[in-house]
C-alpha positions in Angstrom: 17.6 -16.8 -17.9 21.3 -16.6 -16.9 23.9 -19.5 -17.5 23.4 -22.7 -15.9 25.9 -24.8 -14.8 25.6 -27.2 -17.8 26.7 -24.2 -20.1 29.3 -23.4 -18.0 31.0 -26.5 -17.9 30.7 -26.2 -21.3 32.1 -23.2 -21.6 35.1 -23.8 -19.6 35.7 -27.2 -21.2 35.8 -25.3 -25.0 38.4 -22.4 -23.1 40.7 -25.5 -21.8 40.5 -26.9 -25.2 41.5 -23.3 -26.9 44.2 -22.4 -24.4 45.2 -25.8 -23.0 45.8 -26.5 -18.7 49.1 -24.7 -18.0 48.0 -21.4 -20.4 44.6 -21.5 -18.6 46.1 -21.8 -15.0 48.2 -18.5 -15.9 45.6 -16.8 -17.3 43.6 -17.5 -14.1 46.4 -16.5 -11.9 46.9 -13.2 -14.2 43.2 -12.5 -13.7 43.2 -13.1 -9.9 46.5 -10.8 -9.4 44.8 -8.0 -11.9 41.3 -8.6 -9.6 43.3 -8.3 -6.1 45.1 -4.9 -7.4 41.9 -3.5 -8.2 40.6 -4.2 -4.7 43.4 -2.4 -3.1 43.5 0.3 -5.4 39.9 0.9 -4.6 40.5 0.4 -0.8 43.0 2.9 -1.1 41.0 5.2 -2.3 38.7 5.0 -0.1 41.1 5.3 2.7 42.5 8.3 1.5 38.7 10.0 0.9 37.9 9.6 4.2 41.4 10.8 5.6 40.5 13.4 3.3 36.9 14.5 5.6 38.6 13.7 8.6 41.2 16.7 7.9 38.9 19.0 6.7 36.6 18.5 9.9 39.2 19.5 12.1 39.6 23.2 10.2 37.2 25.8 11.1 36.6 27.3 7.6 35.4 24.0 6.6 32.4 24.2 8.7 29.0 24.7 6.4 27.2 24.2 9.0 26.0 27.7 10.1 25.1 28.7 6.6 27.4 31.9 6.7 30.4 31.8 4.5 34.1 33.8 5.6 32.8 36.2 2.3 29.5 37.3 4.6 31.6 37.6 7.8 33.7 39.8 6.0 30.9 41.9 4.4 29.1 42.4 7.9 32.4 43.4 9.8 32.7 46.0 6.8 29.6 47.4 7.3 29.8 47.3 11.1 
Protein backbone atom coordinates (compact mmCIF):
# COMPACT_ATOMS: atom_id res chain seq x y z
CA UNK A 1 0.00 0.00 0.00
CA UNK A 2 2.74 2.51 0.89
CA UNK A 3 2.63 5.92 2.48
CA UNK A 4 0.37 8.43 0.80
CA UNK A 5 0.76 12.18 0.62
CA UNK A 6 -1.63 12.76 3.56
CA UNK A 7 0.28 10.36 5.83
CA UNK A 8 3.58 11.97 4.87
CA UNK A 9 2.25 15.43 5.75
CA UNK A 10 1.05 14.17 9.13
CA UNK A 11 4.46 12.64 9.89
CA UNK A 12 6.24 15.86 8.88
CA UNK A 13 3.87 17.97 10.99
CA UNK A 14 4.51 15.77 14.05
CA UNK A 15 8.28 15.97 13.46
CA UNK A 16 7.99 19.75 13.20
CA UNK A 17 6.13 19.90 16.51
CA UNK A 18 8.61 17.62 18.26
CA UNK A 19 11.89 19.06 16.98
CA UNK A 20 11.00 22.60 15.95
CA UNK A 21 11.79 24.34 12.68
CA UNK A 22 15.42 25.23 13.44
CA UNK A 23 16.37 21.78 14.72
CA UNK A 24 14.53 20.09 11.85
CA UNK A 25 16.47 22.22 9.35
CA UNK A 26 19.77 21.19 11.03
CA UNK A 27 18.75 17.53 10.97
CA UNK A 28 17.92 17.77 7.26
CA UNK A 29 21.20 19.48 6.51
CA UNK A 30 23.20 16.88 8.44
CA UNK A 31 21.31 14.05 6.80
CA UNK A 32 21.96 15.53 3.35
CA UNK A 33 25.67 15.87 4.11
CA UNK A 34 25.78 12.26 5.27
CA UNK A 35 24.10 11.04 2.08
CA UNK A 36 26.48 13.10 -0.08
CA UNK A 37 29.47 11.69 1.81
CA UNK A 38 28.16 8.15 1.39
CA UNK A 39 27.65 8.62 -2.36
CA UNK A 40 31.11 10.16 -2.71
CA UNK A 41 32.78 7.24 -0.94
CA UNK A 42 30.80 4.73 -3.02
CA UNK A 43 31.93 6.44 -6.23
CA UNK A 44 35.54 6.48 -5.02
CA UNK A 45 35.30 2.77 -4.23
CA UNK A 46 33.94 2.02 -7.69
CA UNK A 47 36.70 4.11 -9.28
CA UNK A 48 39.30 2.26 -7.23
CA UNK A 49 37.89 -1.12 -8.27
CA UNK A 50 37.86 -0.16 -11.94
CA UNK A 51 41.44 1.09 -11.58
CA UNK A 52 42.49 -2.26 -10.15
CA UNK A 53 40.85 -4.06 -13.06
CA UNK A 54 42.62 -1.83 -15.57
CA UNK A 55 45.99 -2.33 -13.90
CA UNK A 56 45.52 -6.10 -13.83
CA UNK A 57 44.53 -6.23 -17.50
CA UNK A 58 47.99 -5.01 -18.51
CA UNK A 59 49.78 -7.69 -16.49
CA UNK A 60 50.67 -10.88 -18.38
CA UNK A 61 50.33 -13.03 -15.25
CA UNK A 62 46.75 -11.82 -14.74
CA UNK A 63 45.53 -13.23 -18.08
CA UNK A 64 43.25 -16.14 -17.29
CA UNK A 65 41.75 -16.46 -20.76
CA UNK A 66 44.11 -19.26 -21.93
CA UNK A 67 43.08 -21.64 -19.18
CA UNK A 68 46.72 -22.44 -18.38
CA UNK A 69 48.28 -21.26 -15.18
CA UNK A 70 51.90 -20.42 -14.55
CA UNK A 71 52.16 -23.64 -12.58
CA UNK A 72 51.01 -25.68 -15.62
CA UNK A 73 53.60 -23.93 -17.78
CA UNK A 74 56.34 -24.69 -15.27
CA UNK A 75 55.28 -28.35 -15.03
CA UNK A 76 55.29 -28.76 -18.80
CA UNK A 77 58.80 -27.26 -19.04
CA UNK A 78 60.05 -29.70 -16.41
CA UNK A 79 58.61 -32.68 -18.27
CA UNK A 80 60.25 -31.67 -21.57
